[in-house]
BABA-431330 format. One record per residue: residue number from 1; y, z, x of N, C-alpha, C in turn. Coordinates in pm, 1 decimal, padded with zeros to 6 digits, always signed. Example, Ala and Ser with C-alpha at 12.3 -4.5 7.8 and 13.67 -1.06 7.14 Angstrom:
// residues 2
rec resi=1, n.c2=-00569.0, n.c3=+00780.0, n.c1=+01319.0, ca.c2=-00450.0, ca.c3=+00780.0, ca.c1=+01230.0, c.c2=-00330.0, c.c3=+00780.0, c.c1=+01320.0 .
rec resi=2, n.c2=-00225.0, n.c3=+00708.0, n.c1=+01285.0, ca.c2=-00106.0, ca.c3=+00714.0, ca.c1=+01367.0, c.c2=+00003.0, c.c3=+00787.0, c.c1=+01290.0 .
END
This chain:
// residues 56
rec resi=1, n.c2=+09525.3, n.c3=+22182.0, n.c1=+07132.5, ca.c2=+09547.2, ca.c3=+22040.0, ca.c1=+07120.5, c.c2=+09418.8, c.c3=+21969.8, c.c1=+07162.3 .
rec resi=2, n.c2=+09384.2, n.c3=+21865.3, n.c1=+07090.8, ca.c2=+09268.1, ca.c3=+21784.2, ca.c1=+07123.8, c.c2=+09314.9, c.c3=+21645.1, c.c1=+07162.8 .
rec resi=3, n.c2=+09277.1, n.c3=+21601.0, n.c1=+07280.6, ca.c2=+09310.1, ca.c3=+21465.6, ca.c1=+07324.8, c.c2=+09192.7, c.c3=+21376.9, c.c1=+07287.9 .
rec resi=4, n.c2=+09220.5, n.c3=+21274.7, n.c1=+07208.9, ca.c2=+09112.7, ca.c3=+21187.3, ca.c1=+07162.4, c.c2=+09103.9, c.c3=+21058.0, c.c1=+07241.9 .
rec resi=5, n.c2=+09203.3, n.c3=+21031.3, n.c1=+07325.0, ca.c2=+09199.4, ca.c3=+20910.5, ca.c1=+07405.6, c.c2=+09328.9, c.c3=+20891.6, c.c1=+07481.3 .
rec resi=6, n.c2=+09329.1, n.c3=+20796.4, n.c1=+07568.8, ca.c2=+09446.3, ca.c3=+20764.8, ca.c1=+07648.9, c.c2=+09495.3, c.c3=+20627.0, c.c1=+07609.2 .
rec resi=7, n.c2=+09625.9, n.c3=+20615.7, n.c1=+07584.3, ca.c2=+09682.4, ca.c3=+20485.7, ca.c1=+07549.2, c.c2=+09684.7, c.c3=+20395.2, c.c1=+07671.9 .
rec resi=8, n.c2=+09647.1, n.c3=+20270.5, n.c1=+07655.0, ca.c2=+09657.4, ca.c3=+20175.9, ca.c1=+07766.4, c.c2=+09804.1, c.c3=+20155.3, c.c1=+07804.9 .
rec resi=9, n.c2=+09830.5, n.c3=+20137.5, n.c1=+07932.5, ca.c2=+09967.9, ca.c3=+20118.6, ca.c1=+07980.6, c.c2=+10040.0, c.c3=+20003.1, c.c1=+07910.8 .
rec resi=10, n.c2=+09965.2, n.c3=+19904.2, n.c1=+07868.7, ca.c2=+10027.5, ca.c3=+19785.9, ca.c1=+07808.9, c.c2=+10094.4, c.c3=+19815.3, c.c1=+07675.1 .
rec resi=11, n.c2=+10060.5, n.c3=+19926.6, n.c1=+07609.6, ca.c2=+10113.5, ca.c3=+19949.6, ca.c1=+07474.8, c.c2=+10205.2, c.c3=+20071.4, c.c1=+07463.5 .
rec resi=12, n.c2=+10248.5, n.c3=+20127.1, n.c1=+07575.2, ca.c2=+10343.4, ca.c3=+20237.1, ca.c1=+07565.3, c.c2=+10449.1, c.c3=+20225.8, c.c1=+07674.1 .
rec resi=13, n.c2=+10561.2, n.c3=+20290.9, n.c1=+07649.9, ca.c2=+10668.7, ca.c3=+20295.3, ca.c1=+07747.2, c.c2=+10665.5, c.c3=+20431.0, c.c1=+07816.3 .
rec resi=14, n.c2=+10651.2, n.c3=+20434.3, n.c1=+07947.8, ca.c2=+10651.0, ca.c3=+20562.9, ca.c1=+08017.8, c.c2=+10781.7, c.c3=+20639.0, c.c1=+07993.4 .
rec resi=15, n.c2=+10772.6, n.c3=+20769.1, n.c1=+07989.5, ca.c2=+10888.2, ca.c3=+20854.8, ca.c1=+07968.1, c.c2=+10920.0, c.c3=+20929.3, c.c1=+08097.1 .
rec resi=16, n.c2=+11043.0, n.c3=+20919.5, n.c1=+08140.4, ca.c2=+11085.8, ca.c3=+20992.7, ca.c1=+08260.1, c.c2=+11123.4, c.c3=+21135.1, c.c1=+08220.7 .
rec resi=17, n.c2=+11081.0, n.c3=+21230.1, n.c1=+08301.2, ca.c2=+11117.2, ca.c3=+21369.6, ca.c1=+08280.7, c.c2=+11212.4, c.c3=+21406.8, c.c1=+08393.6 .
rec resi=18, n.c2=+11330.6, n.c3=+21452.8, n.c1=+08356.8, ca.c2=+11436.0, ca.c3=+21479.5, ca.c1=+08454.2, c.c2=+11461.9, c.c3=+21629.1, c.c1=+08462.8 .
rec resi=19, n.c2=+11483.2, n.c3=+21678.5, n.c1=+08582.7, ca.c2=+11519.5, ca.c3=+21818.2, ca.c1=+08601.6, c.c2=+11652.4, c.c3=+21827.7, c.c1=+08674.4 .
rec resi=20, n.c2=+11729.0, n.c3=+21930.2, n.c1=+08643.2, ca.c2=+11857.6, ca.c3=+21950.2, ca.c1=+08709.5, c.c2=+11896.6, c.c3=+22096.8, c.c1=+08700.9 .
rec resi=21, n.c2=+11991.9, n.c3=+22135.8, n.c1=+08781.8, ca.c2=+12045.2, ca.c3=+22271.4, ca.c1=+08777.3, c.c2=+12180.2, c.c3=+22264.7, c.c1=+08707.7 .
rec resi=22, n.c2=+12190.3, n.c3=+22332.5, n.c1=+08596.1, ca.c2=+12314.7, ca.c3=+22334.7, ca.c1=+08519.3, c.c2=+12422.6, c.c3=+22413.3, c.c1=+08593.4 .
rec resi=23, n.c2=+12545.5, n.c3=+22372.8, n.c1=+08575.6, ca.c2=+12656.9, ca.c3=+22449.3, ca.c1=+08632.8, c.c2=+12670.0, c.c3=+22585.2, c.c1=+08564.6 .
rec resi=24, n.c2=+12603.2, n.c3=+22603.1, n.c1=+08451.1, ca.c2=+12606.3, ca.c3=+22730.0, ca.c1=+08377.7, c.c2=+12478.8, c.c3=+22811.6, c.c1=+08399.5 .
rec resi=25, n.c2=+12395.6, n.c3=+22773.5, n.c1=+08493.6, ca.c2=+12269.6, ca.c3=+22844.4, ca.c1=+08517.8, c.c2=+12297.2, c.c3=+22989.7, c.c1=+08556.9 .
rec resi=26, n.c2=+12220.6, n.c3=+23082.0, n.c1=+08498.6, ca.c2=+12234.6, ca.c3=+23223.5, ca.c1=+08534.1, c.c2=+12192.4, c.c3=+23249.5, c.c1=+08678.0 .
rec resi=27, n.c2=+12094.9, n.c3=+23173.4, n.c1=+08726.1, ca.c2=+12044.6, ca.c3=+23191.8, ca.c1=+08862.3, c.c2=+12017.8, c.c3=+23054.6, c.c1=+08923.2 .
rec resi=28, n.c2=+12122.9, n.c3=+22988.6, n.c1=+08971.8, ca.c2=+12105.3, ca.c3=+22853.0, ca.c1=+09024.3, c.c2=+12011.5, c.c3=+22845.7, c.c1=+09144.7 .
rec resi=29, n.c2=+12002.2, n.c3=+22952.2, n.c1=+09221.9, ca.c2=+11910.9, ca.c3=+22951.7, ca.c1=+09336.9, c.c2=+11766.6, c.c3=+22945.6, c.c1=+09287.6 .
rec resi=30, n.c2=+11734.7, n.c3=+23024.5, n.c1=+09185.6, ca.c2=+11599.4, ca.c3=+23022.2, ca.c1=+09128.6, c.c2=+11571.6, c.c3=+22888.3, c.c1=+09061.5 .
rec resi=31, n.c2=+11671.8, n.c3=+22832.8, n.c1=+08993.6, ca.c2=+11654.2, ca.c3=+22703.1, ca.c1=+08927.9, c.c2=+11624.4, c.c3=+22595.4, c.c1=+09031.4 .
rec resi=32, n.c2=+11695.9, n.c3=+22598.9, n.c1=+09141.7, ca.c2=+11673.6, ca.c3=+22501.2, ca.c1=+09249.1, c.c2=+11534.6, c.c3=+22519.8, c.c1=+09310.4 .
rec resi=33, n.c2=+11492.9, n.c3=+22645.8, n.c1=+09325.4, ca.c2=+11359.7, ca.c3=+22673.5, ca.c1=+09379.7, c.c2=+11251.3, c.c3=+22617.8, c.c1=+09287.7 .
rec resi=34, n.c2=+11271.2, n.c3=+22630.3, n.c1=+09156.9, ca.c2=+11174.9, ca.c3=+22574.1, ca.c1=+09062.0, c.c2=+11167.1, c.c3=+22422.8, c.c1=+09077.6 .
rec resi=35, n.c2=+11281.5, n.c3=+22357.0, n.c1=+09084.9, ca.c2=+11281.8, ca.c3=+22211.3, ca.c1=+09101.4, c.c2=+11212.3, c.c3=+22170.9, c.c1=+09231.6 .
rec resi=36, n.c2=+11237.2, n.c3=+22244.9, n.c1=+09337.9, ca.c2=+11172.4, ca.c3=+22213.6, ca.c1=+09465.3, c.c2=+11021.4, c.c3=+22231.3, c.c1=+09455.3 .
rec resi=37, n.c2=+10977.6, n.c3=+22333.9, n.c1=+09382.2, ca.c2=+10833.4, ca.c3=+22352.3, ca.c1=+09362.9, c.c2=+10774.7, c.c3=+22236.4, c.c1=+09282.4 .
rec resi=38, n.c2=+10843.9, n.c3=+22193.9, n.c1=+09177.7, ca.c2=+10790.9, ca.c3=+22088.9, ca.c1=+09089.9, c.c2=+10769.1, c.c3=+21956.4, c.c1=+09162.2 .
rec resi=39, n.c2=+10840.7, n.c3=+21932.8, n.c1=+09271.0, ca.c2=+10820.2, ca.c3=+21809.3, ca.c1=+09347.8, c.c2=+10732.0, c.c3=+21832.2, c.c1=+09470.8 .
rec resi=40, n.c2=+10680.6, n.c3=+21953.8, n.c1=+09485.6, ca.c2=+10594.5, ca.c3=+21985.4, ca.c1=+09600.2, c.c2=+10457.6, c.c3=+21919.6, c.c1=+09584.0 .
rec resi=41, n.c2=+10386.1, n.c3=+21900.4, n.c1=+09692.8, ca.c2=+10251.2, ca.c3=+21842.6, ca.c1=+09684.2, c.c2=+10157.6, c.c3=+21923.3, c.c1=+09593.4 .
rec resi=42, n.c2=+10166.9, n.c3=+22056.6, n.c1=+09597.1, ca.c2=+10080.2, ca.c3=+22139.1, ca.c1=+09511.6, c.c2=+10105.9, c.c3=+22112.0, c.c1=+09363.6 .
rec resi=43, n.c2=+10233.5, n.c3=+22111.6, n.c1=+09325.1, ca.c2=+10266.7, ca.c3=+22087.4, ca.c1=+09184.4, c.c2=+10233.5, c.c3=+21944.1, c.c1=+09144.8 .
rec resi=44, n.c2=+10258.5, n.c3=+21848.7, n.c1=+09233.1, ca.c2=+10228.7, ca.c3=+21709.1, ca.c1=+09201.7, c.c2=+10079.5, c.c3=+21688.6, c.c1=+09178.7 .
rec resi=45, n.c2=+09995.8, n.c3=+21761.7, n.c1=+09251.6, ca.c2=+09850.8, ca.c3=+21752.7, ca.c1=+09229.8, c.c2=+09814.9, c.c3=+21802.1, c.c1=+09090.0 .
rec resi=46, n.c2=+09879.6, n.c3=+21908.6, n.c1=+09046.1, ca.c2=+09855.1, ca.c3=+21960.9, ca.c1=+08910.9, c.c2=+09899.5, c.c3=+21858.9, c.c1=+08806.9 .
rec resi=47, n.c2=+10016.9, n.c3=+21798.6, n.c1=+08827.3, ca.c2=+10065.0, ca.c3=+21696.4, ca.c1=+08734.0, c.c2=+09968.3, c.c3=+21578.7, c.c1=+08727.3 .
rec resi=48, n.c2=+09919.7, n.c3=+21533.1, n.c1=+08843.9, ca.c2=+09825.5, ca.c3=+21420.3, ca.c1=+08845.7, c.c2=+09698.1, c.c3=+21454.2, c.c1=+08769.0 .
rec resi=49, n.c2=+09647.6, n.c3=+21577.2, n.c1=+08786.4, ca.c2=+09527.9, ca.c3=+21619.7, ca.c1=+08713.1, c.c2=+09550.9, c.c3=+21616.4, c.c1=+08562.3 .
rec resi=50, n.c2=+09676.0, n.c3=+21637.0, n.c1=+08520.6, ca.c2=+09710.0, ca.c3=+21635.6, ca.c1=+08378.1, c.c2=+09744.2, c.c3=+21495.6, c.c1=+08328.7 .
rec resi=51, n.c2=+09736.1, n.c3=+21394.8, n.c1=+08416.3, ca.c2=+09760.4, ca.c3=+21257.2, ca.c1=+08375.0, c.c2=+09901.4, c.c3=+21207.2, c.c1=+08398.1 .
rec resi=52, n.c2=+09985.1, n.c3=+21286.5, n.c1=+08464.2, ca.c2=+10121.3, ca.c3=+21242.7, ca.c1=+08494.7, c.c2=+10121.4, c.c3=+21169.9, c.c1=+08627.8 .
rec resi=53, n.c2=+10218.2, n.c3=+21080.5, n.c1=+08644.6, ca.c2=+10234.7, ca.c3=+21009.6, ca.c1=+08770.7, c.c2=+10377.1, c.c3=+21030.6, c.c1=+08818.7 .
rec resi=54, n.c2=+10396.2, n.c3=+21056.4, n.c1=+08948.8, ca.c2=+10532.6, ca.c3=+21075.6, ca.c1=+08998.6, c.c2=+10610.3, c.c3=+20944.6, c.c1=+08997.4 .
rec resi=55, n.c2=+10740.3, n.c3=+20956.8, n.c1=+08977.2, ca.c2=+10828.6, ca.c3=+20840.1, ca.c1=+08984.0, c.c2=+10840.3, c.c3=+20797.9, c.c1=+09129.5 .
rec resi=56, n.c2=+10845.2, n.c3=+20668.0, n.c1=+09152.4, ca.c2=+10855.5, ca.c3=+20618.3, ca.c1=+09290.4, c.c2=+10988.6, c.c3=+20553.9, c.c1=+09313.6 .
END
């Protein structure tokens, strides 16, 4: 993928990305661990480097 530019905030609607553990998850403990990692400072730093911003 080639990124040719960044859209200014004024012309796009931010998209929320939601995570959850399904009641049908094969391994709900692992699913919960993944979600906990995704909100960790280490993962948030990776997201910020990729241009994502955490929801406040």
